[in-house]
All heavy atoms as an XYZ file, in Angstrom:
547
protein
N     -13.354     12.284    -18.243
C     -13.013     10.931    -18.017
C     -11.500     10.741    -17.975
O     -11.006      9.890    -17.500
C     -13.580     10.243    -19.283
C     -15.026      9.995    -19.322
S     -15.395      8.690    -18.200
C     -17.159      8.543    -18.397
N     -10.732     11.603    -18.735
C      -9.265     11.525    -18.737
C      -8.677     11.652    -17.287
O      -7.793     10.807    -16.963
C      -8.654     12.588    -19.524
N      -9.290     12.402    -16.444
C      -8.794     12.533    -15.051
C      -8.978     11.147    -14.342
O      -8.124     10.817    -13.444
C      -9.369     13.678    -14.298
O     -10.740     13.454    -14.177
N     -10.098     10.521    -14.584
C     -10.405      9.236    -13.909
C      -9.286      8.230    -14.357
O      -8.800      7.464    -13.605
C     -11.708      8.610    -14.213
C     -12.834      9.219    -13.396
O     -12.390      9.889    -12.354
N     -13.997      9.044    -13.742
N      -8.925      8.089    -15.642
C      -8.047      7.225    -16.076
C      -6.666      7.398    -15.568
O      -5.894      6.574    -15.245
C      -7.994      7.070    -17.622
O      -7.485      8.263    -18.174
N      -6.196      8.807    -15.458
C      -4.920      9.084    -14.826
C      -4.951      8.749    -13.433
O      -3.936      8.248    -12.934
C      -4.800     10.609    -15.016
C      -4.384     11.032    -16.441
O      -3.978     10.178    -17.194
N      -4.519     12.314    -16.764
N      -6.081      8.901    -12.701
C      -6.110      8.532    -11.346
C      -6.003      6.978    -11.133
O      -5.294      6.539    -10.374
C      -7.482      9.062    -10.713
O      -7.597      8.543     -9.405
N      -6.728      6.363    -12.043
C      -6.659      4.921    -12.018
C      -5.292      4.323    -12.283
O      -4.812      3.527    -11.622
C      -7.722      4.332    -12.981
O      -8.983      4.703    -12.744
C      -7.620      2.769    -13.010
N      -4.579      4.891    -13.267
C      -3.301      4.367    -13.612
C      -2.315      4.789    -12.502
O      -1.395      4.086    -12.287
C      -2.832      4.990    -14.999
O      -2.672      6.287    -14.926
N      -2.501      5.942    -11.872
C      -1.713      6.310    -10.745
C      -1.836      5.378     -9.622
O      -0.892      4.918     -8.931
C      -2.023      7.712    -10.287
O      -1.290      8.104     -9.144
N      -3.156      4.925     -9.286
C      -3.397      3.952     -8.258
C      -2.830      2.655     -8.456
O      -2.224      2.017     -7.624
C      -4.944      3.852     -7.965
C      -5.625      5.052     -7.335
O      -4.907      5.945     -6.786
N      -6.842      5.165     -7.551
N      -2.861      2.223     -9.805
C      -2.229      0.898    -10.205
C      -0.755      1.003    -10.065
O      -0.134      0.027     -9.522
C      -2.630      0.610    -11.633
C      -1.812     -0.520    -12.119
C      -4.120      0.268    -11.735
N      -0.134      2.051    -10.355
C       1.244      2.286    -10.216
C       1.689      2.266     -8.708
O       2.713      1.629     -8.333
N       0.914      2.891     -7.900
C       1.144      2.804     -6.424
C       1.054      1.455     -5.908
O       1.810      0.951     -5.130
C       0.154      3.743     -5.689
O       0.364      5.078     -6.204
C       0.433      3.799     -4.214
N      -0.053      0.745     -6.314
C      -0.215     -0.622     -5.772
C       0.906     -1.559     -6.257
O       1.419     -2.294     -5.532
C      -1.707     -1.170     -6.231
C      -2.826     -0.322     -5.524
C      -1.765     -2.730     -5.995
C      -4.098     -0.617     -6.044
N       1.209     -1.370     -7.515
C       2.323     -2.150     -8.053
C       3.648     -1.820     -7.299
O       4.310     -2.879     -6.984
C       2.567     -1.851     -9.457
C       3.653     -2.786    -10.179
C       3.631     -2.656    -11.684
N       2.343     -3.189    -12.264
C       1.570     -2.575    -13.173
N       2.045     -1.415    -13.628
N       0.511     -3.132    -13.551
N       3.851     -0.632     -6.864
C       5.092     -0.340     -6.100
C       5.026     -0.978     -4.730
O       6.029     -1.529     -4.380
C       5.189      1.192     -5.956
C       6.389      1.593     -5.197
C       6.850      3.073     -5.260
C       5.701      3.949     -4.792
N       6.055      5.389     -4.629
N       3.933     -1.001     -4.186
C       3.791     -1.662     -2.826
C       4.120     -3.077     -2.970
O       4.774     -3.686     -2.146
C       2.345     -1.525     -2.223
C       2.050     -0.137     -1.685
C       0.761      0.335     -1.691
C       3.095      0.729     -1.239
C       0.395      1.625     -1.245
C       2.746      1.937     -0.735
C       1.442      2.390     -0.706
N       3.563     -3.770     -4.056
C       3.759     -5.161     -4.278
C       5.217     -5.478     -4.566
O       5.835     -6.347     -3.975
C       2.896     -5.726     -5.429
C       1.443     -5.671     -5.032
C       3.238     -7.051     -5.851
C       0.381     -5.833     -6.066
N       5.787     -4.636     -5.385
C       7.250     -4.819     -5.689
C       8.135     -4.593     -4.503
O       9.093     -5.311     -4.256
C       7.696     -3.809     -6.784
C       7.088     -4.110     -8.183
O       6.576     -5.251     -8.303
O       7.207     -3.260     -9.153
N       7.822     -3.652     -3.612
C       8.575     -3.503     -2.415
C       8.388     -4.695     -1.514
O       9.503     -5.118     -0.920
C       8.106     -2.183     -1.617
C       8.575     -2.138     -0.260
C       8.552     -0.878     -2.374
N       7.254     -5.200     -1.361
C       7.044     -6.304     -0.455
C       7.846     -7.677     -1.081
O       8.306     -8.452     -0.414
C       5.678     -6.625     -0.233
C       4.889     -5.533      0.625
C       5.672     -5.311      1.909
O       6.115     -6.152      2.546
N       5.760     -4.025      2.254
N       7.749     -7.790     -2.380
C       8.520     -8.858     -2.995
C       9.960     -8.729     -2.755
O      10.727     -9.628     -2.464
C       8.257     -8.952     -4.490
C       6.973     -9.420     -4.850
C       6.804     -9.432     -6.395
C       5.432     -9.925     -6.853
N       5.357     -9.962     -8.297
N      10.542     -7.528     -2.837
C      11.954     -7.185     -2.614
C      12.377     -7.535     -1.181
O      13.446     -7.733     -0.825
C      12.288     -5.842     -3.001
N      11.347     -7.428     -0.341
C      11.696     -7.616      1.191
C      11.333     -8.978      1.702
O      11.374     -9.243      2.889
C      10.871     -6.555      2.149
C      11.319     -5.113      1.627
C      10.544     -4.076      2.498
C      12.866     -4.804      1.990
N      11.147     -9.929      0.714
C      10.801    -11.352      1.173
C      12.027    -11.772      1.993
O      13.167    -11.667      1.559
C      10.616    -12.080     -0.146
C      10.242    -13.571      0.200
C       9.939    -14.419     -1.079
C       9.646    -15.777     -0.773
N       9.386    -16.602     -1.874
N      11.615    -12.429      3.110
C      12.649    -12.951      3.997
C      13.214    -11.958      5.076
O      14.089    -12.332      5.828
N      12.759    -10.673      4.932
C      13.214     -9.668      5.899
C      12.796    -10.069      7.266
O      11.728    -10.556      7.456
C      12.678     -8.329      5.541
N      13.610     -9.880      8.277
C      13.245    -10.026      9.691
C      12.846     -8.719     10.237
O      13.517     -7.716     10.128
C      14.465    -10.575     10.516
O      14.899    -11.889      9.962
N      11.703     -8.766     10.974
C      11.222     -7.517     11.696
C      11.250     -7.667     13.162
O      11.066     -8.820     13.609
C       9.746     -7.266     11.165
C       9.604     -6.917      9.678
C       9.482     -7.908      8.731
C       9.782     -5.651      9.239
C       9.362     -7.669      7.442
C       9.718     -5.303      7.900
C       9.490     -6.285      7.009
O       9.462     -5.937      5.705
N      11.578     -6.552     13.845
C      11.715     -5.234     13.414
C      12.939     -5.090     12.622
O      13.902     -5.834     12.838
C      11.747     -4.342     14.655
C      12.064     -5.286     15.794
C      11.547     -6.809     15.276
N      12.942     -4.175     11.683
C      14.165     -3.887     10.790
C      14.317     -2.446     10.557
O      13.302     -1.665     10.572
C      13.951     -4.601      9.430
N      15.604     -1.993     10.543
C      15.739     -0.672     10.252
C      15.987     -0.445      8.732
O      15.982     -1.324      7.944
C      17.099     -0.089     11.033
C      18.404     -0.757     10.638
O      18.410     -1.535      9.682
O      19.320     -0.598     11.358
N      16.069      0.864      8.341
C      16.122      1.118      6.860
C      17.285      0.439      6.150
O      17.205     -0.183      5.165
C      16.143      2.678      6.757
C      16.280      3.121      5.251
C      16.255      4.651      5.292
C      16.851      5.211      4.126
N      16.717      6.627      4.108
N      18.425      0.496      6.827
C      19.652     -0.130      6.211
C      19.499     -1.617      5.948
O      19.823     -2.152      4.874
C      20.871      0.150      7.125
N      18.866     -2.440      6.992
C      18.714     -3.834      6.804
C      17.589     -4.077      5.680
O      17.765     -5.028      4.944
C      18.472     -4.594      8.048
O      17.551     -3.909      8.903
N      16.636     -3.201      5.603
C      15.610     -3.322      4.599
C      16.268     -3.182      3.229
O      16.010     -3.916      2.335
C      14.489     -2.355      4.703
C      13.629     -2.608      5.925
C      12.550     -1.378      6.130
C      12.848     -3.893      5.937
N      17.106     -2.154      3.111
C      17.845     -1.998      1.755
C      18.711     -3.114      1.466
O      18.784     -3.621      0.347
C      18.672     -0.705      1.894
C      17.851      0.600      1.618
C      18.618      1.874      2.115
C      17.422      0.763      0.254
N      19.489     -3.728      2.408
C      20.277     -4.922      2.255
C      19.486     -6.023      1.739
O      19.886     -6.755      0.835
C      21.061     -5.183      3.490
C      22.115     -4.294      3.863
O      22.511     -3.459      3.014
O      22.661     -4.304      5.022
N      18.333     -6.236      2.376
C      17.449     -7.394      1.929
C      16.991     -7.153      0.544
O      17.030     -8.129     -0.331
C      16.283     -7.521      2.953
O      16.829     -7.765      4.261
C      15.345     -8.647      2.535
N      16.542     -6.013      0.264
C      16.006     -5.760     -1.186
C      17.137     -5.888     -2.099
O      16.855     -6.483     -3.177
C      15.481     -4.258     -1.191
N      18.299     -5.379     -1.875
C      19.446     -5.626     -2.798
C      19.764     -7.052     -3.023
O      20.008     -7.475     -4.121
C      20.654     -4.839     -2.248
C      20.471     -3.368     -2.494
C      21.700     -2.617     -1.778
C      21.476     -1.108     -1.895
N      22.516     -0.269     -1.018
N      19.692     -7.760     -1.927
C      19.976     -9.263     -2.066
C      18.934     -9.940     -2.733
O      19.197    -10.973     -3.325
N      17.692     -9.410     -2.792
C      16.598    -10.072     -3.580
C      16.613     -9.521     -4.972
O      15.567     -9.859     -5.715
C      15.209     -9.849     -2.804
C      15.115    -10.789     -1.707
O      15.746    -11.842     -1.516
N      14.358    -10.287     -0.681
N      17.459     -8.706     -5.354
C      17.497     -8.210     -6.739
C      16.576     -7.162     -7.065
O      16.025     -7.050     -8.178
N      16.206     -6.351     -6.125
C      15.173     -5.287     -6.293
C      15.679     -4.236     -7.366
O      16.824     -4.030     -7.501
C      15.023     -4.453     -4.997
N      14.656     -3.705     -8.160
C      14.978     -2.798     -9.166
C      15.230     -1.376     -8.513
O      15.029     -1.148     -7.462
C      13.985     -2.826    -10.257
C      12.572     -2.322     -9.845
O      12.501     -1.651     -8.713
O      11.646     -2.605    -10.431
N      15.703     -0.439     -9.415
C      16.013      0.890     -8.957
C      14.832      1.589     -8.401
O      15.047      2.414     -7.407
C      16.665      1.736    -10.087
C      18.072      1.222    -10.468
O      18.712      0.583     -9.712
O      18.472      1.589    -11.662
N      13.635      1.453     -8.854
C      12.453      2.191     -8.405
C      12.210      1.675     -6.925
O      11.862      2.534     -6.109
C      11.227      1.781     -9.266
C       9.985      2.565     -8.875
C       8.859      2.319     -9.799
O       8.992      1.639    -10.884
O       7.732      2.707     -9.471
N      12.285      0.387     -6.680
C      12.038     -0.089     -5.311
C      13.137      0.356     -4.408
O      12.874      0.935     -3.304
C      12.022     -1.631     -5.313
C      12.161     -2.186     -3.836
C      10.759     -2.118     -6.033
N      14.425      0.335     -4.841
C      15.475      0.863     -3.999
C      15.365      2.258     -3.624
O      15.557      2.777     -2.532
C      16.804      0.571     -4.644
C      17.208     -0.916     -4.788
C      18.525     -1.221     -5.531
C      17.318     -1.527     -3.391
N      14.935      3.105     -4.702
C      14.753      4.514     -4.515
C      13.627      4.785     -3.453
O      13.817      5.659     -2.573
C      14.310      5.266     -5.802
C      15.538      5.312     -6.798
O      16.704      5.131     -6.344
O      15.210      5.624     -7.903
N      12.554      4.085     -3.519
C      11.477      4.118     -2.615
C      11.919      3.836     -1.162
O      11.585      4.592     -0.255
C      10.272      3.266     -2.962
N      12.728      2.840     -1.078
C      13.250      2.452      0.284
C      14.179      3.507      0.746
O      14.281      3.802      1.906
C      13.885      1.161      0.270
C      12.960     -0.065      0.080
C      13.731     -1.432     -0.172
C      11.887     -0.307      1.165
N      15.034      4.045     -0.211
C      16.056      5.121      0.261
C      15.326      6.388      0.754
O      15.852      6.988      1.679
C      16.869      5.587     -0.903
C      17.954      4.590     -1.390
C      19.163      4.563     -0.584
O      19.254      5.388      0.348
O      20.041      3.714     -0.860
N      14.115      6.530      0.386
C      13.319      7.796      0.746
C      12.651      7.591      2.038
O      12.003      8.536      2.685
C      12.415      8.234     -0.264
C      13.102      8.802     -1.552
C      12.107      9.434     -2.502
N      11.145      8.505     -3.011
C      11.319      7.807     -4.143
N      12.427      8.070     -4.944
N      10.430      7.002     -4.617
N      12.583      6.354      2.604
C      11.991      6.070      3.866
C      12.689      6.773      4.988
O      13.924      6.959      4.970
C      12.064      4.520      4.158
C      11.133      3.604      3.503
C      11.462      2.174      3.830
C       9.641      3.939      3.818
N      11.973      7.275      6.035
C      12.483      7.849      7.212
C      13.348      6.865      7.949
O      13.208      5.634      7.966
C      11.370      8.269      8.008
C      10.162      8.141      7.173
C      10.441      7.266      6.110
N      14.495      7.385      8.502
C      15.424      6.547      9.309
C      14.643      6.152     10.706
O      14.479      6.922     11.450
C      16.683      7.194      9.693
C      17.669      7.574      8.556
C      18.307      6.258      8.057
O      18.375      5.205      8.767
O      18.962      6.383      6.983
N      14.218      4.919     10.620
C      13.531      4.488     11.876
C      13.408      2.915     11.814
O      13.825      2.321     10.806
C      12.083      5.024     12.032
C      11.107      4.513     10.938
C       9.768      5.085     11.044
O       9.592      6.263     10.963
N       8.747      4.144     11.112
N      12.967      2.309     12.841
C      12.811      0.851     12.896
C      11.276      0.637     12.404
O      10.439      1.259     12.842
C      12.935      0.374     14.393
C      13.122     -1.051     14.350
C      13.594     -1.584     15.656
O      12.750     -1.729     16.556
O      14.791     -1.767     15.847
N      11.129     -0.392     11.515
C       9.935     -0.782     11.048
C       9.562     -2.165     11.518
O      10.301     -3.118     11.514
C       9.971     -0.874      9.486
C      10.181      0.474      8.889
C      11.462      1.011      8.677
C       9.132      1.277      8.629
C      11.709      2.376      8.269
C       9.246      2.570      8.128
C      10.604      3.042      7.950
O      10.834      4.393      7.476
N       8.390     -2.275     12.156
C       7.932     -3.455     12.949
C       7.304     -4.481     12.061
O       7.114     -5.588     12.535
N       6.922     -4.108     10.840
C       6.173     -5.025      9.998
C       6.211     -4.595      8.456
O       6.514     -3.532      8.234
C       4.716     -5.123     10.492
O       4.033     -3.932     10.151
N       5.901     -5.509      7.590
C       5.676     -5.057      6.224
C       4.688     -4.027      5.990
O       4.935     -3.014      5.155
C       5.355     -6.402      5.541
C       5.776     -7.507      6.360
C       5.665     -6.982      7.728
N       3.688     -4.019      6.821
C       2.630     -2.942      6.740
C       3.184     -1.561      7.079
O       2.887     -0.602      6.397
C       1.504     -3.272      7.629
N       4.070     -1.563      7.994
C       4.703     -0.237      8.404
C       5.590      0.225      7.294
O       5.707      1.459      6.965
C       5.583     -0.432      9.668
C       4.715     -0.409     10.915
C       5.593     -0.411     12.232
O       6.728      0.089     12.120
O       4.991     -0.945     13.188
N       6.279     -0.684      6.529
C       7.154     -0.283      5.363
C       6.277      0.297      4.346
O       6.558      1.316      3.709
C       7.996     -1.488      4.846
C       8.777     -1.114      3.630
C       8.958     -1.944      6.012
N       5.145     -0.426      3.954
C       4.191      0.062      2.956
C       3.711      1.419      3.366
O       3.593      2.290      2.422
C       3.053     -0.890      2.803
O       3.504     -2.146      2.149
N       3.331      1.596      4.627
C       2.875      2.971      5.021
C       3.903      4.038      4.786
O       3.659      5.119      4.268
C       2.542      2.877      6.472
C       1.845      4.104      7.000
C       1.393      4.063      8.522
C       0.921      5.291      8.949
N       0.506      5.296     10.411
N       5.128      3.692      5.122
C       6.272      4.601      4.920
C       6.461      4.944      3.397
O       6.643      6.033      2.974
N       6.443      3.943      2.571
C       6.575      4.163      1.135
C       5.368      4.888      0.611
O       5.573      5.799     -0.193
C       6.599      2.722      0.411
C       6.401      2.910     -1.135
C       7.908      2.020      0.696
N       4.256      4.743      1.120
C       3.057      5.474      0.648
C       3.048      6.973      1.148
O       2.404      7.873      0.472
N       3.835      7.377      2.143
C       3.928      8.674      2.586
C       4.972      9.553      2.006
O       5.260     10.670      2.235
C       4.190      8.740      4.117
C       2.881      8.305      4.856
O       1.757      8.445      4.377
N       3.229      7.763      6.076
N       5.726      9.011      0.936
C       6.735      9.711      0.343
C       6.208     10.816     -0.476
O       5.151     10.872     -1.022
C       7.730      8.848     -0.551
C       7.325      7.468     -0.801
C       8.282      6.764     -1.886
O       8.071      6.992     -3.071
O       9.015      6.020     -1.333
């Protein structure tokens, strides 16, 4: 059972990270490159965890919030 609770808490953490990233990117214009996503997140007061997740994204253009979430999930 312990492995299930660890898996569940890990999933909750991942979902929370996706939500926090999307909140930090509120108002972002797409398509957007990594630098403009970081600027938007900083302007929205994103925490270090969100900024770290965005820093680890590949350098590319993101066409939608879903593409950003996919990139964050692939770290």
